[in-house]
mmJSON file of the N, C-alpha and C atoms, coordinates in Angstrom:
{"data_MODEL":{"atom_site":{
"group_PDB":["ATOM","ATOM","ATOM","ATOM","ATOM","ATOM","ATOM","ATOM","ATOM","ATOM","ATOM","ATOM","ATOM","ATOM","ATOM","ATOM","ATOM","ATOM","ATOM","ATOM","ATOM","ATOM","ATOM","ATOM","ATOM","ATOM","ATOM","ATOM","ATOM","ATOM","ATOM","ATOM","ATOM","ATOM","ATOM","ATOM","ATOM","ATOM","ATOM","ATOM","ATOM","ATOM","ATOM","ATOM","ATOM","ATOM","ATOM","ATOM","ATOM","ATOM","ATOM","ATOM","ATOM","ATOM","ATOM","ATOM","ATOM","ATOM","ATOM","ATOM","ATOM","ATOM","ATOM","ATOM","ATOM","ATOM","ATOM","ATOM","ATOM","ATOM","ATOM","ATOM","ATOM","ATOM","ATOM","ATOM","ATOM","ATOM","ATOM","ATOM","ATOM","ATOM","ATOM","ATOM","ATOM","ATOM","ATOM","ATOM","ATOM","ATOM","ATOM","ATOM","ATOM","ATOM","ATOM","ATOM","ATOM","ATOM","ATOM","ATOM","ATOM","ATOM","ATOM","ATOM","ATOM","ATOM","ATOM","ATOM","ATOM","ATOM","ATOM","ATOM","ATOM","ATOM","ATOM","ATOM","ATOM","ATOM","ATOM","ATOM","ATOM","ATOM","ATOM","ATOM","ATOM","ATOM","ATOM","ATOM","ATOM","ATOM","ATOM","ATOM","ATOM","ATOM","ATOM","ATOM","ATOM","ATOM","ATOM","ATOM","ATOM","ATOM","ATOM","ATOM","ATOM","ATOM","ATOM","ATOM","ATOM","ATOM","ATOM","ATOM","ATOM","ATOM","ATOM","ATOM","ATOM","ATOM","ATOM","ATOM","ATOM","ATOM","ATOM","ATOM","ATOM","ATOM","ATOM","ATOM","ATOM","ATOM","ATOM","ATOM","ATOM","ATOM","ATOM","ATOM","ATOM","ATOM","ATOM","ATOM","ATOM","ATOM","ATOM","ATOM","ATOM","ATOM","ATOM","ATOM","ATOM","ATOM","ATOM","ATOM","ATOM","ATOM","ATOM","ATOM","ATOM","ATOM","ATOM","ATOM","ATOM","ATOM","ATOM","ATOM","ATOM","ATOM","ATOM","ATOM","ATOM","ATOM","ATOM","ATOM","ATOM"],
"id":[1,2,3,4,5,6,7,8,9,10,11,12,13,14,15,16,17,18,19,20,21,22,23,24,25,26,27,28,29,30,31,32,33,34,35,36,37,38,39,40,41,42,43,44,45,46,47,48,49,50,51,52,53,54,55,56,57,58,59,60,61,62,63,64,65,66,67,68,69,70,71,72,73,74,75,76,77,78,79,80,81,82,83,84,85,86,87,88,89,90,91,92,93,94,95,96,97,98,99,100,101,102,103,104,105,106,107,108,109,110,111,112,113,114,115,116,117,118,119,120,121,122,123,124,125,126,127,128,129,130,131,132,133,134,135,136,137,138,139,140,141,142,143,144,145,146,147,148,149,150,151,152,153,154,155,156,157,158,159,160,161,162,163,164,165,166,167,168,169,170,171,172,173,174,175,176,177,178,179,180,181,182,183,184,185,186,187,188,189,190,191,192,193,194,195,196,197,198,199,200,201,202,203,204,205,206,207,208,209,210,211,212,213],
"type_symbol":["N","C","C","N","C","C","N","C","C","N","C","C","N","C","C","N","C","C","N","C","C","N","C","C","N","C","C","N","C","C","N","C","C","N","C","C","N","C","C","N","C","C","N","C","C","N","C","C","N","C","C","N","C","C","N","C","C","N","C","C","N","C","C","N","C","C","N","C","C","N","C","C","N","C","C","N","C","C","N","C","C","N","C","C","N","C","C","N","C","C","N","C","C","N","C","C","N","C","C","N","C","C","N","C","C","N","C","C","N","C","C","N","C","C","N","C","C","N","C","C","N","C","C","N","C","C","N","C","C","N","C","C","N","C","C","N","C","C","N","C","C","N","C","C","N","C","C","N","C","C","N","C","C","N","C","C","N","C","C","N","C","C","N","C","C","N","C","C","N","C","C","N","C","C","N","C","C","N","C","C","N","C","C","N","C","C","N","C","C","N","C","C","N","C","C","N","C","C","N","C","C","N","C","C","N","C","C","N","C","C","N","C","C"],
"label_atom_id":["N","CA","C","N","CA","C","N","CA","C","N","CA","C","N","CA","C","N","CA","C","N","CA","C","N","CA","C","N","CA","C","N","CA","C","N","CA","C","N","CA","C","N","CA","C","N","CA","C","N","CA","C","N","CA","C","N","CA","C","N","CA","C","N","CA","C","N","CA","C","N","CA","C","N","CA","C","N","CA","C","N","CA","C","N","CA","C","N","CA","C","N","CA","C","N","CA","C","N","CA","C","N","CA","C","N","CA","C","N","CA","C","N","CA","C","N","CA","C","N","CA","C","N","CA","C","N","CA","C","N","CA","C","N","CA","C","N","CA","C","N","CA","C","N","CA","C","N","CA","C","N","CA","C","N","CA","C","N","CA","C","N","CA","C","N","CA","C","N","CA","C","N","CA","C","N","CA","C","N","CA","C","N","CA","C","N","CA","C","N","CA","C","N","CA","C","N","CA","C","N","CA","C","N","CA","C","N","CA","C","N","CA","C","N","CA","C","N","CA","C","N","CA","C","N","CA","C","N","CA","C","N","CA","C","N","CA","C","N","CA","C","N","CA","C","N","CA","C"],
"label_alt_id":[null,null,null,null,null,null,null,null,null,null,null,null,null,null,null,null,null,null,null,null,null,null,null,null,null,null,null,null,null,null,null,null,null,null,null,null,null,null,null,null,null,null,null,null,null,null,null,null,null,null,null,null,null,null,null,null,null,null,null,null,null,null,null,null,null,null,null,null,null,null,null,null,null,null,null,null,null,null,null,null,null,null,null,null,null,null,null,null,null,null,null,null,null,null,null,null,null,null,null,null,null,null,null,null,null,null,null,null,null,null,null,null,null,null,null,null,null,null,null,null,null,null,null,null,null,null,null,null,null,null,null,null,null,null,null,null,null,null,null,null,null,null,null,null,null,null,null,null,null,null,null,null,null,null,null,null,null,null,null,null,null,null,null,null,null,null,null,null,null,null,null,null,null,null,null,null,null,null,null,null,null,null,null,null,null,null,null,null,null,null,null,null,null,null,null,null,null,null,null,null,null,null,null,null,null,null,null,null,null,null,null,null,null],
"label_comp_id":["MET","MET","MET","ALA","ALA","ALA","LYS","LYS","LYS","PRO","PRO","PRO","PHE","PHE","PHE","PRO","PRO","PRO","ILE","ILE","ILE","ASN","ASN","ASN","PRO","PRO","PRO","LYS","LYS","LYS","HIS","HIS","HIS","PRO","PRO","PRO","GLU","GLU","GLU","ARG","ARG","ARG","ILE","ILE","ILE","CYS","CYS","CYS","TRP","TRP","TRP","GLY","GLY","GLY","CYS","CYS","CYS","ASP","ASP","ASP","ARG","ARG","ARG","TYR","TYR","TYR","CYS","CYS","CYS","ALA","ALA","ALA","THR","THR","THR","HIS","HIS","HIS","ALA","ALA","ALA","LEU","LEU","LEU","ALA","ALA","ALA","CYS","CYS","CYS","GLY","GLY","GLY","ASN","ASN","ASN","GLY","GLY","GLY","ALA","ALA","ALA","ASP","ASP","ASP","ARG","ARG","ARG","THR","THR","THR","MET","MET","MET","HIS","HIS","HIS","PRO","PRO","PRO","ALA","ALA","ALA","GLU","GLU","GLU","MET","MET","MET","LEU","LEU","LEU","GLY","GLY","GLY","ASP","ASP","ASP","ASP","ASP","ASP","TRP","TRP","TRP","TYR","TYR","TYR","LEU","LEU","LEU","HIS","HIS","HIS","GLY","GLY","GLY","ASP","ASP","ASP","TRP","TRP","TRP","GLY","GLY","GLY","ILE","ILE","ILE","GLU","GLU","GLU","ALA","ALA","ALA","PRO","PRO","PRO","ALA","ALA","ALA","ASN","ASN","ASN","THR","THR","THR","ASP","ASP","ASP","PRO","PRO","PRO","ILE","ILE","ILE","GLU","GLU","GLU","ASN","ASN","ASN","GLN","GLN","GLN","GLY","GLY","GLY","PRO","PRO","PRO","GLY","GLY","GLY"],
"label_asym_id":["A","A","A","A","A","A","A","A","A","A","A","A","A","A","A","A","A","A","A","A","A","A","A","A","A","A","A","A","A","A","A","A","A","A","A","A","A","A","A","A","A","A","A","A","A","A","A","A","A","A","A","A","A","A","A","A","A","A","A","A","A","A","A","A","A","A","A","A","A","A","A","A","A","A","A","A","A","A","A","A","A","A","A","A","A","A","A","A","A","A","A","A","A","A","A","A","A","A","A","A","A","A","A","A","A","A","A","A","A","A","A","A","A","A","A","A","A","A","A","A","A","A","A","A","A","A","A","A","A","A","A","A","A","A","A","A","A","A","A","A","A","A","A","A","A","A","A","A","A","A","A","A","A","A","A","A","A","A","A","A","A","A","A","A","A","A","A","A","A","A","A","A","A","A","A","A","A","A","A","A","A","A","A","A","A","A","A","A","A","A","A","A","A","A","A","A","A","A","A","A","A","A","A","A","A","A","A","A","A","A","A","A","A"],
"label_entity_id":["1","1","1","1","1","1","1","1","1","1","1","1","1","1","1","1","1","1","1","1","1","1","1","1","1","1","1","1","1","1","1","1","1","1","1","1","1","1","1","1","1","1","1","1","1","1","1","1","1","1","1","1","1","1","1","1","1","1","1","1","1","1","1","1","1","1","1","1","1","1","1","1","1","1","1","1","1","1","1","1","1","1","1","1","1","1","1","1","1","1","1","1","1","1","1","1","1","1","1","1","1","1","1","1","1","1","1","1","1","1","1","1","1","1","1","1","1","1","1","1","1","1","1","1","1","1","1","1","1","1","1","1","1","1","1","1","1","1","1","1","1","1","1","1","1","1","1","1","1","1","1","1","1","1","1","1","1","1","1","1","1","1","1","1","1","1","1","1","1","1","1","1","1","1","1","1","1","1","1","1","1","1","1","1","1","1","1","1","1","1","1","1","1","1","1","1","1","1","1","1","1","1","1","1","1","1","1","1","1","1","1","1","1"],
"label_seq_id":[1,1,1,2,2,2,3,3,3,4,4,4,5,5,5,6,6,6,7,7,7,8,8,8,9,9,9,10,10,10,11,11,11,12,12,12,13,13,13,14,14,14,15,15,15,16,16,16,17,17,17,18,18,18,19,19,19,20,20,20,21,21,21,22,22,22,23,23,23,24,24,24,25,25,25,26,26,26,27,27,27,28,28,28,29,29,29,30,30,30,31,31,31,32,32,32,33,33,33,34,34,34,35,35,35,36,36,36,37,37,37,38,38,38,39,39,39,40,40,40,41,41,41,42,42,42,43,43,43,44,44,44,45,45,45,46,46,46,47,47,47,48,48,48,49,49,49,50,50,50,51,51,51,52,52,52,53,53,53,54,54,54,55,55,55,56,56,56,57,57,57,58,58,58,59,59,59,60,60,60,61,61,61,62,62,62,63,63,63,64,64,64,65,65,65,66,66,66,67,67,67,68,68,68,69,69,69,70,70,70,71,71,71],
"pdbx_PDB_ins_code":[null,null,null,null,null,null,null,null,null,null,null,null,null,null,null,null,null,null,null,null,null,null,null,null,null,null,null,null,null,null,null,null,null,null,null,null,null,null,null,null,null,null,null,null,null,null,null,null,null,null,null,null,null,null,null,null,null,null,null,null,null,null,null,null,null,null,null,null,null,null,null,null,null,null,null,null,null,null,null,null,null,null,null,null,null,null,null,null,null,null,null,null,null,null,null,null,null,null,null,null,null,null,null,null,null,null,null,null,null,null,null,null,null,null,null,null,null,null,null,null,null,null,null,null,null,null,null,null,null,null,null,null,null,null,null,null,null,null,null,null,null,null,null,null,null,null,null,null,null,null,null,null,null,null,null,null,null,null,null,null,null,null,null,null,null,null,null,null,null,null,null,null,null,null,null,null,null,null,null,null,null,null,null,null,null,null,null,null,null,null,null,null,null,null,null,null,null,null,null,null,null,null,null,null,null,null,null,null,null,null,null,null,null],
"Cartn_x":[-16.679,-15.337,-14.35,-13.335,-12.335,-11.389,-10.926,-9.961,-8.605,-7.79,-6.456,-5.619,-4.847,-4.037,-2.79,-2.557,-1.385,-0.086,0.898,2.177,2.979,3.194,3.95,3.225,2.221,1.499,2.39,2.076,2.899,2.875,1.713,1.581,0.773,1.367,0.602,0.147,0.812,0.462,-0.86,-1.41,-2.66,-3.909,-3.734,-4.86,-4.794,-5.966,-6.059,-6.158,-5.328,-5.259,-5.934,-6.776,-7.376,-8.488,-9.126,-10.203,-10.22,-11.22,-11.298,-11.82,-12.138,-12.656,-11.555,-10.339,-9.201,-9.56,-10.022,-10.461,-9.279,-9.551,-8.556,-8.317,-7.125,-6.788,-7.639,-8.186,-9.012,-10.496,-10.868,-12.283,-12.433,-12.049,-12.139,-13.598,-14.044,-15.448,-15.744,-14.746,-14.99,-15.535,-15.133,-15.667,-15.258,-14.133,-13.717,-12.909,-12.716,-12.016,-10.506,-9.992,-8.559,-7.908,-6.607,-5.829,-5.848,-5.34,-5.346,-4.387,-4.66,-3.795,-2.744,-1.479,-0.395,-0.278,0.225,0.52,1.779,1.87,3.068,4.375,4.354,5.568,6.068,5.169,5.562,6.282,5.916,6.496,7.689,7.627,8.614,9.515,9.267,10.071,9.417,9.987,9.398,9.392,10.208,10.219,9.411,8.441,7.641,6.962,6.539,5.776,6.647,7.955,8.861,9.055,8.719,8.949,7.616,7.401,6.176,5.087,3.962,2.821,1.698,1.588,0.61,-0.687,-0.709,-1.917,-2.193,-1.175,-1.313,-0.239,-0.486,0.504,1.502,2.779,3.826,3.832,4.195,4.27,5.335,5.253,6.187,7.629,7.876,9.205,9.271,9.951,9.963,11.152,11.93,13.027,12.466,13.015,12.573,12.821,12.102,12.178,13.602,14.356,15.71,16.628,16.358,17.228,16.803,15.696,15.23,15.911,16.108,16.695,15.689,16.117,15.184,14.11,12.962,12.01,10.741],
"Cartn_y":[-1.268,-1.43,-1.439,-0.619,-0.513,-1.716,-2.097,-3.185,-2.674,-3.54,-3.092,-2.762,-1.691,-1.259,-2.132,-2.79,-3.661,-2.848,-3.281,-2.581,-2.767,-3.988,-4.284,-5.345,-4.942,-5.929,-6.493,-7.704,-8.36,-7.633,-7.21,-6.541,-5.26,-4.204,-2.977,-2.3,-2.582,-1.945,-2.446,-3.506,-4.079,-3.48,-2.633,-2.141,-0.625,0.015,1.443,1.556,2.379,2.503,3.773,4.406,5.685,5.625,4.479,4.353,2.921,2.582,1.243,0.175,0.538,-0.454,-1.321,-0.793,-1.513,-2.115,-1.278,-1.73,-2.168,-3.082,-3.454,-2.262,-2.166,-1.012,-0.925,-2.029,-2.011,-1.819,-1.701,-1.559,-0.607,0.65,1.624,1.98,1.843,2.061,3.488,4.252,5.607,6.523,6.32,7.1,8.553,8.885,10.278,10.666,9.755,10.052,10.123,9.836,9.91,8.543,8.553,7.32,6.721,5.519,4.871,5.578,5.466,6.01,4.968,5.369,4.436,4.136,2.941,2.559,3.324,3.717,4.439,3.686,2.361,1.591,1.794,2.057,2.311,3.65,4.609,5.948,6.153,5.556,5.852,4.683,3.5,2.331,1.459,0.294,-0.699,-0.281,0.699,1.15,2.435,2.673,3.902,4.166,3.13,3.274,3.67,3.629,3.98,5.49,6.248,7.688,8.418,9.348,10.14,9.549,10.249,9.829,9.384,8.09,7.541,7.141,7.106,6.737,5.247,4.442,2.989,2.435,1.258,0.623,-0.145,0.069,-0.667,-2.105,-3.056,-4.45,-4.602,-5.693,-5.933,-5.938,-6.548,-6.562,-5.407,-4.319,-3.124,-3.058,-4.161,-4.165,-4.182,-3.362,-3.434,-4.816,-5.167,-6.503,-6.858,-5.892,-6.179,-6.628,-6.167,-6.476,-7.707,-8.301,-9.481,-10.723,-11.683,-12.948,-13.791,-14.926,-15.799,-16.344,-16.58,-17.254,-16.718],
"Cartn_z":[8.589,9.119,7.963,8.048,6.997,7.029,5.86,5.768,6.264,6.868,7.28,6.048,6.135,4.999,4.909,3.766,3.627,3.581,4.344,4.407,3.117,2.7,1.476,0.659,-0.134,-0.948,-2.05,-2.522,-3.537,-4.882,-5.328,-6.633,-6.485,-5.92,-5.689,-6.98,-8.078,-9.347,-9.92,-9.378,-9.879,-9.241,-8.214,-7.422,-7.298,-7.22,-6.901,-5.389,-4.792,-3.334,-2.835,-3.65,-3.301,-2.27,-2.065,-1.078,-0.542,0.228,0.827,-0.122,-1.352,-2.298,-2.898,-3.013,-3.596,-4.954,-5.868,-7.197,-8.053,-8.969,-9.965,-10.891,-11.452,-12.283,-13.539,-14.005,-15.214,-14.907,-13.636,-13.258,-12.076,-12.261,-11.178,-10.918,-9.675,-9.335,-8.878,-8.517,-8.013,-9.098,-10.326,-11.434,-11.434,-10.824,-10.797,-12.039,-12.953,-14.197,-14.069,-12.906,-12.687,-12.87,-12.894,-12.924,-11.521,-11.378,-10.068,-9.118,-7.832,-6.791,-6.454,-6.47,-6.202,-4.716,-4.395,-3.012,-2.589,-1.313,-0.854,-1.11,-1.096,-1.349,-2.785,-3.72,-5.104,-5.244,-4.414,-4.509,-3.58,-2.382,-1.345,-0.981,-1.505,-1.188,-0.125,0.105,1.01,2.475,2.843,4.239,4.432,3.593,3.599,4.934,5.629,6.876,8.066,7.91,9.003,9.117,8.087,8.051,7.965,8.855,8.837,9.714,9.756,10.565,9.63,9.401,8.472,9.16,10.478,11.195,11.186,10.935,10.984,11.906,12.433,13.294,12.446,12.718,12.017,12.519,11.649,12.106,13.193,13.944,15.042,14.55,13.4,12.804,11.819,12.17,11.337,10.389,10.269,9.311,7.898,6.998,5.603,5.025,4.0,3.405,2.989,2.466,1.995,3.133,4.361,5.492,6.265,5.905,6.612,6.053,6.89,6.469,5.718,5.184,4.463,5.398,4.799,5.589,5.878],
"occupancy":[1.0,1.0,1.0,1.0,1.0,1.0,1.0,1.0,1.0,1.0,1.0,1.0,1.0,1.0,1.0,1.0,1.0,1.0,1.0,1.0,1.0,1.0,1.0,1.0,1.0,1.0,1.0,1.0,1.0,1.0,1.0,1.0,1.0,1.0,1.0,1.0,1.0,1.0,1.0,1.0,1.0,1.0,1.0,1.0,1.0,1.0,1.0,1.0,1.0,1.0,1.0,1.0,1.0,1.0,1.0,1.0,1.0,1.0,1.0,1.0,1.0,1.0,1.0,1.0,1.0,1.0,1.0,1.0,1.0,1.0,1.0,1.0,1.0,1.0,1.0,1.0,1.0,1.0,1.0,1.0,1.0,1.0,1.0,1.0,1.0,1.0,1.0,1.0,1.0,1.0,1.0,1.0,1.0,1.0,1.0,1.0,1.0,1.0,1.0,1.0,1.0,1.0,1.0,1.0,1.0,1.0,1.0,1.0,1.0,1.0,1.0,1.0,1.0,1.0,1.0,1.0,1.0,1.0,1.0,1.0,1.0,1.0,1.0,1.0,1.0,1.0,1.0,1.0,1.0,1.0,1.0,1.0,1.0,1.0,1.0,1.0,1.0,1.0,1.0,1.0,1.0,1.0,1.0,1.0,1.0,1.0,1.0,1.0,1.0,1.0,1.0,1.0,1.0,1.0,1.0,1.0,1.0,1.0,1.0,1.0,1.0,1.0,1.0,1.0,1.0,1.0,1.0,1.0,1.0,1.0,1.0,1.0,1.0,1.0,1.0,1.0,1.0,1.0,1.0,1.0,1.0,1.0,1.0,1.0,1.0,1.0,1.0,1.0,1.0,1.0,1.0,1.0,1.0,1.0,1.0,1.0,1.0,1.0,1.0,1.0,1.0,1.0,1.0,1.0,1.0,1.0,1.0,1.0,1.0,1.0,1.0,1.0,1.0],
"B_iso_or_equiv":[0.0,0.0,0.0,0.0,0.0,0.0,0.0,0.0,0.0,0.0,0.0,0.0,0.0,0.0,0.0,0.0,0.0,0.0,0.0,0.0,0.0,0.0,0.0,0.0,0.0,0.0,0.0,0.0,0.0,0.0,0.0,0.0,0.0,0.0,0.0,0.0,0.0,0.0,0.0,0.0,0.0,0.0,0.0,0.0,0.0,0.0,0.0,0.0,0.0,0.0,0.0,0.0,0.0,0.0,0.0,0.0,0.0,0.0,0.0,0.0,0.0,0.0,0.0,0.0,0.0,0.0,0.0,0.0,0.0,0.0,0.0,0.0,0.0,0.0,0.0,0.0,0.0,0.0,0.0,0.0,0.0,0.0,0.0,0.0,0.0,0.0,0.0,0.0,0.0,0.0,0.0,0.0,0.0,0.0,0.0,0.0,0.0,0.0,0.0,0.0,0.0,0.0,0.0,0.0,0.0,0.0,0.0,0.0,0.0,0.0,0.0,0.0,0.0,0.0,0.0,0.0,0.0,0.0,0.0,0.0,0.0,0.0,0.0,0.0,0.0,0.0,0.0,0.0,0.0,0.0,0.0,0.0,0.0,0.0,0.0,0.0,0.0,0.0,0.0,0.0,0.0,0.0,0.0,0.0,0.0,0.0,0.0,0.0,0.0,0.0,0.0,0.0,0.0,0.0,0.0,0.0,0.0,0.0,0.0,0.0,0.0,0.0,0.0,0.0,0.0,0.0,0.0,0.0,0.0,0.0,0.0,0.0,0.0,0.0,0.0,0.0,0.0,0.0,0.0,0.0,0.0,0.0,0.0,0.0,0.0,0.0,0.0,0.0,0.0,0.0,0.0,0.0,0.0,0.0,0.0,0.0,0.0,0.0,0.0,0.0,0.0,0.0,0.0,0.0,0.0,0.0,0.0,0.0,0.0,0.0,0.0,0.0,0.0],
"pdbx_formal_charge":[null,null,null,null,null,null,null,null,null,null,null,null,null,null,null,null,null,null,null,null,null,null,null,null,null,null,null,null,null,null,null,null,null,null,null,null,null,null,null,null,null,null,null,null,null,null,null,null,null,null,null,null,null,null,null,null,null,null,null,null,null,null,null,null,null,null,null,null,null,null,null,null,null,null,null,null,null,null,null,null,null,null,null,null,null,null,null,null,null,null,null,null,null,null,null,null,null,null,null,null,null,null,null,null,null,null,null,null,null,null,null,null,null,null,null,null,null,null,null,null,null,null,null,null,null,null,null,null,null,null,null,null,null,null,null,null,null,null,null,null,null,null,null,null,null,null,null,null,null,null,null,null,null,null,null,null,null,null,null,null,null,null,null,null,null,null,null,null,null,null,null,null,null,null,null,null,null,null,null,null,null,null,null,null,null,null,null,null,null,null,null,null,null,null,null,null,null,null,null,null,null,null,null,null,null,null,null,null,null,null,null,null,null],
"auth_seq_id":[1,1,1,2,2,2,3,3,3,4,4,4,5,5,5,6,6,6,7,7,7,8,8,8,9,9,9,10,10,10,11,11,11,12,12,12,13,13,13,14,14,14,15,15,15,16,16,16,17,17,17,18,18,18,19,19,19,20,20,20,21,21,21,22,22,22,23,23,23,24,24,24,25,25,25,26,26,26,27,27,27,28,28,28,29,29,29,30,30,30,31,31,31,32,32,32,33,33,33,34,34,34,35,35,35,36,36,36,37,37,37,38,38,38,39,39,39,40,40,40,41,41,41,42,42,42,43,43,43,44,44,44,45,45,45,46,46,46,47,47,47,48,48,48,49,49,49,50,50,50,51,51,51,52,52,52,53,53,53,54,54,54,55,55,55,56,56,56,57,57,57,58,58,58,59,59,59,60,60,60,61,61,61,62,62,62,63,63,63,64,64,64,65,65,65,66,66,66,67,67,67,68,68,68,69,69,69,70,70,70,71,71,71],
"auth_comp_id":["MET","MET","MET","ALA","ALA","ALA","LYS","LYS","LYS","PRO","PRO","PRO","PHE","PHE","PHE","PRO","PRO","PRO","ILE","ILE","ILE","ASN","ASN","ASN","PRO","PRO","PRO","LYS","LYS","LYS","HIS","HIS","HIS","PRO","PRO","PRO","GLU","GLU","GLU","ARG","ARG","ARG","ILE","ILE","ILE","CYS","CYS","CYS","TRP","TRP","TRP","GLY","GLY","GLY","CYS","CYS","CYS","ASP","ASP","ASP","ARG","ARG","ARG","TYR","TYR","TYR","CYS","CYS","CYS","ALA","ALA","ALA","THR","THR","THR","HIS","HIS","HIS","ALA","ALA","ALA","LEU","LEU","LEU","ALA","ALA","ALA","CYS","CYS","CYS","GLY","GLY","GLY","ASN","ASN","ASN","GLY","GLY","GLY","ALA","ALA","ALA","ASP","ASP","ASP","ARG","ARG","ARG","THR","THR","THR","MET","MET","MET","HIS","HIS","HIS","PRO","PRO","PRO","ALA","ALA","ALA","GLU","GLU","GLU","MET","MET","MET","LEU","LEU","LEU","GLY","GLY","GLY","ASP","ASP","ASP","ASP","ASP","ASP","TRP","TRP","TRP","TYR","TYR","TYR","LEU","LEU","LEU","HIS","HIS","HIS","GLY","GLY","GLY","ASP","ASP","ASP","TRP","TRP","TRP","GLY","GLY","GLY","ILE","ILE","ILE","GLU","GLU","GLU","ALA","ALA","ALA","PRO","PRO","PRO","ALA","ALA","ALA","ASN","ASN","ASN","THR","THR","THR","ASP","ASP","ASP","PRO","PRO","PRO","ILE","ILE","ILE","GLU","GLU","GLU","ASN","ASN","ASN","GLN","GLN","GLN","GLY","GLY","GLY","PRO","PRO","PRO","GLY","GLY","GLY"],
"auth_asym_id":["A","A","A","A","A","A","A","A","A","A","A","A","A","A","A","A","A","A","A","A","A","A","A","A","A","A","A","A","A","A","A","A","A","A","A","A","A","A","A","A","A","A","A","A","A","A","A","A","A","A","A","A","A","A","A","A","A","A","A","A","A","A","A","A","A","A","A","A","A","A","A","A","A","A","A","A","A","A","A","A","A","A","A","A","A","A","A","A","A","A","A","A","A","A","A","A","A","A","A","A","A","A","A","A","A","A","A","A","A","A","A","A","A","A","A","A","A","A","A","A","A","A","A","A","A","A","A","A","A","A","A","A","A","A","A","A","A","A","A","A","A","A","A","A","A","A","A","A","A","A","A","A","A","A","A","A","A","A","A","A","A","A","A","A","A","A","A","A","A","A","A","A","A","A","A","A","A","A","A","A","A","A","A","A","A","A","A","A","A","A","A","A","A","A","A","A","A","A","A","A","A","A","A","A","A","A","A","A","A","A","A","A","A"],
"auth_atom_id":["N","CA","C","N","CA","C","N","CA","C","N","CA","C","N","CA","C","N","CA","C","N","CA","C","N","CA","C","N","CA","C","N","CA","C","N","CA","C","N","CA","C","N","CA","C","N","CA","C","N","CA","C","N","CA","C","N","CA","C","N","CA","C","N","CA","C","N","CA","C","N","CA","C","N","CA","C","N","CA","C","N","CA","C","N","CA","C","N","CA","C","N","CA","C","N","CA","C","N","CA","C","N","CA","C","N","CA","C","N","CA","C","N","CA","C","N","CA","C","N","CA","C","N","CA","C","N","CA","C","N","CA","C","N","CA","C","N","CA","C","N","CA","C","N","CA","C","N","CA","C","N","CA","C","N","CA","C","N","CA","C","N","CA","C","N","CA","C","N","CA","C","N","CA","C","N","CA","C","N","CA","C","N","CA","C","N","CA","C","N","CA","C","N","CA","C","N","CA","C","N","CA","C","N","CA","C","N","CA","C","N","CA","C","N","CA","C","N","CA","C","N","CA","C","N","CA","C","N","CA","C","N","CA","C","N","CA","C","N","CA","C","N","CA","C","N","CA","C"],
"pdbx_PDB_model_num":[1,1,1,1,1,1,1,1,1,1,1,1,1,1,1,1,1,1,1,1,1,1,1,1,1,1,1,1,1,1,1,1,1,1,1,1,1,1,1,1,1,1,1,1,1,1,1,1,1,1,1,1,1,1,1,1,1,1,1,1,1,1,1,1,1,1,1,1,1,1,1,1,1,1,1,1,1,1,1,1,1,1,1,1,1,1,1,1,1,1,1,1,1,1,1,1,1,1,1,1,1,1,1,1,1,1,1,1,1,1,1,1,1,1,1,1,1,1,1,1,1,1,1,1,1,1,1,1,1,1,1,1,1,1,1,1,1,1,1,1,1,1,1,1,1,1,1,1,1,1,1,1,1,1,1,1,1,1,1,1,1,1,1,1,1,1,1,1,1,1,1,1,1,1,1,1,1,1,1,1,1,1,1,1,1,1,1,1,1,1,1,1,1,1,1,1,1,1,1,1,1,1,1,1,1,1,1,1,1,1,1,1,1]
}}}
């Protein structure tokens, strides 16, 4: 069973997002010789899941983090 894909992780730069292993950047287990795969939020912004067909369910509150109130 695959882990649910995090919409806005706290530190996406610390993890490789290329497969379901979610390896640390200093210990990539895939061994393909490539750099880590970036999270979509790093490339497209915090509202990345609102645009396009990603095949995941958006959270109930679809407001981007910047537009949400405190709390």
